[in-house]
DRENTORKOL-3810 file (N, C-alpha, C; in nm, 4 decimals):
REM DRENTORKOL-3810
@n.u->9.8166; n.v->9.7415; n.w->8.5862; ca.u->9.8657; ca.v->9.6626; ca.w->8.6980; c.u->9.9028; c.v->9.5243; c.w->8.6443
@n.u->10.0128; n.v->9.4725; n.w->8.6930; ca.u->10.0585; ca.v->9.3414; ca.w->8.6481; c.u->9.9759; c.v->9.2303; c.w->8.7118
@n.u->9.9928; n.v->9.1109; n.w->8.6581; ca.u->9.9237; ca.v->8.9939; ca.w->8.7146; c.u->9.9644; c.v->8.9736; c.w->8.8601
@n.u->10.0936; n.v->8.9893; n.w->8.8887; ca.u->10.1420; ca.v->8.9745; ca.w->9.0266; c.u->10.0806; c.v->9.0774; c.w->9.1193
@n.u->10.0694; n.v->9.2003; n.w->9.0709; ca.u->10.0079; ca.v->9.3058; ca.w->9.1503; c.u->9.8605; c.v->9.2798; c.w->9.1768
@n.u->9.7916; n.v->9.2294; n.w->9.0743; ca.u->9.6502; ca.v->9.1958; ca.w->9.0925; c.u->9.6341; c.v->9.0817; c.w->9.1921
@n.u->9.7228; n.v->8.9815; n.w->9.1813; ca.u->9.7177; ca.v->8.8695; ca.w->9.2755; c.u->9.7346; c.v->8.9197; c.w->9.4187
@n.u->9.8364; n.v->9.0037; n.w->9.4398; ca.u->9.8605; ca.v->9.0544; ca.w->9.5751; c.u->9.7435; c.v->9.1371; c.w->9.6263
@n.u->9.6822; n.v->9.2175; n.w->9.5393; ca.u->9.5657; ca.v->9.2963; ca.w->9.5804; c.u->9.4509; c.v->9.2051; c.w->9.6232
@n.u->9.4266; n.v->9.1015; n.w->9.5443; ca.u->9.3155; ca.v->9.0097; ca.w->9.5751; c.u->9.3434; c.v->8.9296; c.w->9.7015
@n.u->9.4639; n.v->8.8713; n.w->9.7131; ca.u->9.4923; ca.v->8.7860; ca.w->9.8295; c.u->9.4958; c.v->8.8679; c.w->9.9580
@n.u->9.5386; n.v->8.9932; n.w->9.9508; ca.u->9.5369; ca.v->9.0780; ca.w->10.0700; c.u->9.3944; c.v->9.1173; c.w->10.1075
@n.u->9.3103; n.v->9.1424; n.w->10.0079; ca.u->9.1690; ca.v->9.1703; ca.w->10.0365; c.u->9.1019; c.v->9.0479; c.w->10.0979
@n.u->9.1369; n.v->8.9305; n.w->10.0466; ca.u->9.0821; ca.v->8.8053; ca.w->10.1019; c.u->9.1291; c.v->8.7870; c.w->10.2458
@n.u->9.2586; n.v->8.8081; n.w->10.2711; ca.u->9.3112; ca.v->8.7953; ca.w->10.4072; c.u->9.2416; c.v->8.8889; c.w->10.5037
@n.u->9.2230; n.v->9.0129; n.w->10.4619; ca.u->9.1524; ca.v->9.1108; ca.w->10.5451; c.u->9.0087; c.v->9.0657; c.w->10.5701
@n.u->8.9422; n.v->9.0232; n.w->10.4643; ca.u->8.8029; ca.v->8.9808; ca.w->10.4754; c.u->8.7841; c.v->8.8577; c.w->10.5620
@n.u->8.8769; n.v->8.7646; n.w->10.5545; ca.u->8.8666; ca.v->8.6427; ca.w->10.6359; c.u->8.8743; c.v->8.6772; c.w->10.7843
@n.u->8.9629; n.v->8.7684; n.w->10.8201; ca.u->8.9710; ca.v->8.8090; ca.w->10.9611; c.u->8.8424; c.v->8.8773; c.w->11.0055
@n.u->8.7866; n.v->8.9613; n.w->10.9190; ca.u->8.6602; ca.v->9.0265; ca.w->10.9525; c.u->8.5460; c.v->8.9274; c.w->10.9663
@n.u->8.5415; n.v->8.8315; n.w->10.8752; ca.u->8.4368; ca.v->8.7300; ca.w->10.8798; c.u->8.4500; c.v->8.6429; c.w->11.0040
@n.u->8.5732; n.v->8.6037; n.w->11.0375; ca.u->8.5937; ca.v->8.5196; ca.w->11.1556; c.u->8.5563; c.v->8.5946; c.w->11.2827
@n.u->8.5855; n.v->8.7237; n.w->11.2879; ca.u->8.5454; ca.v->8.8038; ca.w->11.4041; c.u->8.3938; c.v->8.8086; c.w->11.4137
@n.u->8.3263; n.v->8.8288; n.w->11.3004; ca.u->8.1800; ca.v->8.8301; ca.w->11.2998; c.u->8.1249; c.v->8.6968; c.w->11.3504
@n.u->8.1844; n.v->8.5876; n.w->11.3030; ca.u->8.1405; ca.v->8.4545; ca.w->11.3471; c.u->8.1616; c.v->8.4364; c.w->11.4968
@n.u->8.2741; n.v->8.4864; n.w->11.5483; ca.u->8.3022; ca.v->8.4743; ca.w->11.6915; c.u->8.1989; c.v->8.5497; c.w->11.7739
@n.u->8.1645; n.v->8.6686; n.w->11.7319; ca.u->8.0679; ca.v->8.7511; ca.w->11.8050; c.u->7.9289; c.v->8.6894; c.w->11.8001
@n.u->7.8940; n.v->8.6278; n.w->11.6863; ca.u->7.7593; ca.v->8.5724; ca.w->11.6678; c.u->7.7512; c.v->8.4224; c.w->11.6950
@n.u->7.8537; n.v->8.3660; n.w->11.7576; ca.u->7.8555; ca.v->8.2248; ca.w->11.7964; c.u->7.8254; c.v->8.1312; c.w->11.6800
@n.u->7.8897; n.v->8.1590; n.w->11.5672; ca.u->7.8755; ca.v->8.0766; ca.w->11.4476; c.u->8.0011; c.v->7.9922; c.w->11.4291
@n.u->7.9964; n.v->7.9017; n.w->11.3296; ca.u->8.1142; ca.v->7.8235; ca.w->11.2955; c.u->8.2265; c.v->7.9179; c.w->11.2573
@n.u->8.3472; n.v->7.8867; n.w->11.3060; ca.u->8.4625; ca.v->7.9754; ca.w->11.2872; c.u->8.5495; c.v->7.9312; c.w->11.1704
@n.u->8.6280; n.v->8.0243; n.w->11.1223; ca.u->8.7276; ca.v->7.9967; ca.w->11.0189; c.u->8.8459; c.v->7.9275; c.w->11.0878
@n.u->8.8919; n.v->7.8141; n.w->11.0360; ca.u->9.0069; ca.v->7.7473; ca.w->11.0990; c.u->9.1302; c.v->7.8377; c.w->11.1002
@n.u->9.2087; n.v->7.8277; n.w->11.2079; ca.u->9.3302; ca.v->7.9086; ca.w->11.2185; c.u->9.4255; c.v->7.8790; c.w->11.1036
@n.u->9.4268; n.v->7.7551; n.w->11.0557; ca.u->9.5118; ca.v->7.7193; ca.w->10.9416; c.u->9.4774; c.v->7.8046; c.w->10.8200
@n.u->9.3505; n.v->7.8330; n.w->10.8010; ca.u->9.3066; ca.v->7.9140; ca.w->10.6869; c.u->9.3532; c.v->8.0583; c.w->10.7026
@n.u->9.3452; n.v->8.1113; n.w->10.8237; ca.u->9.3895; ca.v->8.2476; ca.w->10.8494; c.u->9.5397; c.v->8.2610; c.w->10.8223
@n.u->9.6175; n.v->8.1654; n.w->10.8702; ca.u->9.7625; ca.v->8.1668; ca.w->10.8491; c.u->9.7937; c.v->8.1444; c.w->10.7011
@n.u->9.7206; n.v->8.0547; n.w->10.6357; ca.u->9.7453; ca.v->8.0252; ca.w->10.4939; c.u->9.7263; c.v->8.1499; c.w->10.4083
@n.u->9.6254; n.v->8.2289; n.w->10.4386; ca.u->9.6030; ca.v->8.3522; ca.w->10.3623; c.u->9.7250; c.v->8.4437; c.w->10.3718
@n.u->9.7846; n.v->8.4515; n.w->10.4891; ca.u->9.9047; ca.v->8.5338; ca.w->10.5067; c.u->10.0231; c.v->8.4728; c.w->10.4322
@n.u->10.0408; n.v->8.3431; n.w->10.4437; ca.u->10.1537; ca.v->8.2767; ca.w->10.3792; c.u->10.1457; c.v->8.2830; c.w->10.2270
@n.u->10.0273; n.v->8.2876; n.w->10.1732; ca.u->10.0087; ca.v->8.2929; ca.w->10.0273; c.u->10.0263; c.v->8.4335; c.w->9.9697
@n.u->10.0697; n.v->8.5263; n.w->10.0537; ca.u->10.0968; ca.v->8.6611; ca.w->10.0063; c.u->10.0063; c.v->8.7670; c.w->10.0650
@n.u->9.9123; n.v->8.7274; n.w->10.1469; ca.u->9.8175; ca.v->8.8223; ca.w->10.2035; c.u->9.8515; c.v->8.8681; c.w->10.3435
@n.u->9.9802; n.v->8.8756; n.w->10.3751; ca.u->10.0206; ca.v->8.9099; ca.w->10.5116; c.u->9.9828; c.v->9.0532; c.w->10.5491
@n.u->9.9890; n.v->9.1455; n.w->10.4554; ca.u->9.9516; ca.v->9.2840; ca.w->10.4852; c.u->9.8025; c.v->9.2908; c.w->10.5186
@n.u->9.7197; n.v->9.2278; n.w->10.4364; ca.u->9.5752; ca.v->9.2274; ca.w->10.4612; c.u->9.5384; c.v->9.1543; c.w->10.5887
@n.u->9.6043; n.v->9.0411; n.w->10.6136; ca.u->9.5759; ca.v->8.9638; ca.w->10.7352; c.u->9.6138; c.v->9.0443; c.w->10.8591
@n.u->9.7322; n.v->9.1075; n.w->10.8546; ca.u->9.7763; ca.v->9.1877; ca.w->10.9691; c.u->9.6824; c.v->9.3064; c.w->10.9906
@n.u->9.6449; n.v->9.3717; n.w->10.8814; ca.u->9.5516; ca.v->9.4844; ca.w->10.8923; c.u->9.4171; c.v->9.4382; c.w->10.9477
@n.u->9.3690; n.v->9.3218; n.w->10.9018; ca.u->9.2434; ca.v->9.2679; ca.w->10.9532; c.u->9.2509; c.v->9.2363; c.w->11.1015
@n.u->9.3649; n.v->9.1820; n.w->11.1435; ca.u->9.3839; ca.v->9.1499; ca.w->11.2852; c.u->9.3744; c.v->9.2789; c.w->11.3686
@n.u->9.4367; n.v->9.3857; n.w->11.3202; ca.u->9.4366; ca.v->9.5123; ca.w->11.3945; c.u->9.3016; c.v->9.5838; c.w->11.3868
@n.u->9.2453; n.v->9.5942; n.w->11.2668; ca.u->9.1194; ca.v->9.6676; ca.w->11.2483; c.u->9.0054; c.v->9.6011; c.w->11.3252
@n.u->8.9955; n.v->9.4688; n.w->11.3159; ca.u->8.8851; ca.v->9.3974; ca.w->11.3808; c.u->8.9184; c.v->9.3565; c.w->11.5240
@n.u->9.0407; n.v->9.3893; n.w->11.5695; ca.u->9.0877; ca.v->9.3499; ca.w->11.7037; c.u->9.0573; c.v->9.2025; c.w->11.7282
@n.u->9.1076; n.v->9.1211; n.w->11.6369; ca.u->9.0786; ca.v->8.9787; ca.w->11.6380; c.u->9.2083; c.v->8.8988; c.w->11.6381
@n.u->9.2209; n.v->8.8050; n.w->11.7289; ca.u->9.3377; ca.v->8.7179; ca.w->11.7425; c.u->9.4613; c.v->8.7928; c.w->11.7912
@n.u->9.4431; n.v->8.9088; n.w->11.8510; ca.u->9.5572; ca.v->8.9899; ca.w->11.8926; c.u->9.6264; c.v->8.9351; c.w->12.0171
@n.u->9.5621; n.v->8.8494; n.w->12.0917; ca.u->9.6222; ca.v->8.7923; ca.w->12.2134; c.u->9.6880; c.v->8.6576; c.w->12.1878
@n.u->9.6759; n.v->8.6068; n.w->12.0670; ca.u->9.7338; ca.v->8.4776; ca.w->12.0314; c.u->9.8720; c.v->8.5000; c.w->11.9708
@n.u->9.9780; n.v->8.4501; n.w->12.0366; ca.u->10.1135; ca.v->8.4709; ca.w->11.9828; c.u->10.1300; c.v->8.4199; c.w->11.8398
@n.u->10.0564; n.v->8.3149; n.w->11.8056; ca.u->10.0633; ca.v->8.2621; ca.w->11.6691; c.u->10.0307; c.v->8.3713; c.w->11.5680
@n.u->9.9458; n.v->8.4642; n.w->11.6068; ca.u->9.9054; ca.v->8.5721; ca.w->11.5171; c.u->9.9770; c.v->8.7038; c.w->11.5500
@n.u->9.9830; n.v->8.7400; n.w->11.6781; ca.u->10.0436; ca.v->8.8683; ca.w->11.7149; c.u->10.1930; c.v->8.8728; c.w->11.6864
@n.u->10.2583; n.v->8.7580; n.w->11.6888; ca.u->10.4005; ca.v->8.7491; ca.w->11.6540; c.u->10.4167; c.v->8.6908; c.w->11.5138
@n.u->10.3389; n.v->8.5883; n.w->11.4841; ca.u->10.3539; ca.v->8.5170; ca.w->11.3580; c.u->10.3257; c.v->8.5999; c.w->11.2340
@n.u->10.2190; n.v->8.6792; n.w->11.2356; ca.u->10.1865; ca.v->8.7592; ca.w->11.1177; c.u->10.2932; c.v->8.8649; c.w->11.0878
@n.u->10.3447; n.v->8.9370; n.w->11.1888; ca.u->10.4528; ca.v->9.0307; ca.w->11.1568; c.u->10.5792; c.v->8.9606; c.w->11.1054
@n.u->10.6072; n.v->8.8394; n.w->11.1551; ca.u->10.7234; ca.v->8.7644; ca.w->11.1059; c.u->10.7028; c.v->8.7244; c.w->10.9598
@n.u->10.5839; n.v->8.6775; n.w->10.9272; ca.u->10.5532; ca.v->8.6414; ca.w->10.7881; c.u->10.5641; c.v->8.7651; c.w->10.6993
@n.u->10.5095; n.v->8.8766; n.w->10.7453; ca.u->10.5152; ca.v->9.0016; ca.w->10.6692; c.u->10.6599; c.v->9.0449; c.w->10.6465
@n.u->10.7418; n.v->9.0399; n.w->10.7499; ca.u->10.8830; ca.v->9.0797; ca.w->10.7366; c.u->10.9562; c.v->8.9877; c.w->10.6398
@n.u->10.9290; n.v->8.8572; n.w->10.6480; ca.u->10.9935; ca.v->8.7617; ca.w->10.5572; c.u->10.9522; c.v->8.7873; c.w->10.4130
@n.u->10.8254; n.v->8.8179; n.w->10.3917; ca.u->10.7782; ca.v->8.8451; ca.w->10.2559; c.u->10.8353; c.v->8.9760; c.w->10.2028
@n.u->10.8489; n.v->9.0753; n.w->10.2879; ca.u->10.9108; ca.v->9.2019; ca.w->10.2448; c.u->11.0576; c.v->9.1807; c.w->10.2105
@n.u->11.1279; n.v->9.1033; n.w->10.2929; ca.u->11.2688; ca.v->9.0742; ca.w->10.2656; c.u->11.2836; c.v->8.9972; c.w->10.1346
@n.u->11.1954; n.v->8.9020; n.w->10.1114; ca.u->11.2004; ca.v->8.8246; ca.w->9.9866; c.u->11.1730; c.v->8.9147; c.w->9.8664
@n.u->11.0793; n.v->9.0069; n.w->9.8801; ca.u->11.0478; ca.v->9.0989; ca.w->9.7700; c.u->11.1676; c.v->9.1890; c.w->9.7386
@n.u->11.2333; n.v->9.2375; n.w->9.8426; ca.u->11.3511; ca.v->9.3216; ca.w->9.8213; c.u->11.4622; c.v->9.2409; c.w->9.7545
@n.u->11.4837; n.v->9.1196; n.w->9.8011; ca.u->11.5882; ca.v->9.0349; ca.w->9.7433; c.u->11.5575; c.v->9.0054; c.w->9.5956
@n.u->11.4333; n.v->8.9736; n.w->9.5648; ca.u->11.3954; ca.v->8.9467; ca.w->9.4268; c.u->11.4115; c.v->9.0699; c.w->9.3387
@n.u->11.3843; n.v->9.1848; n.w->9.3953; ca.u->11.3939; ca.v->9.3100; ca.w->9.3197; c.u->11.5378; c.v->9.3376; c.w->9.2769
@n.u->11.6321; n.v->9.3031; n.w->9.3619; ca.u->11.7712; ca.v->9.3348; ca.w->9.3339; c.u->11.8519; c.v->9.2182; c.w->9.2787
@n.u->11.7881; n.v->9.1092; n.w->9.2464; ca.u->11.8595; ca.v->8.9954; ca.w->9.1855; c.u->11.8529; c.v->9.0010; c.w->9.0361
END
């Protein structure tokens, strides 16, 4: 696996884990993960993991910033990957 592939695997696992951790914190009335951190994980390449975490943990699904924003980030990253592949 290339360095880029390893990076994407790690950042997506982190994005997924952050959503799970934030959901756990919400249920247990603990300090929460800032929304900026959740979005940053997606923007840094972890959009697949963040989106999967949102769906699996049913967390932040009613917030347009996440229910619309994460799929937009994911689509933009997929488009960028396709463009880079063919350049």
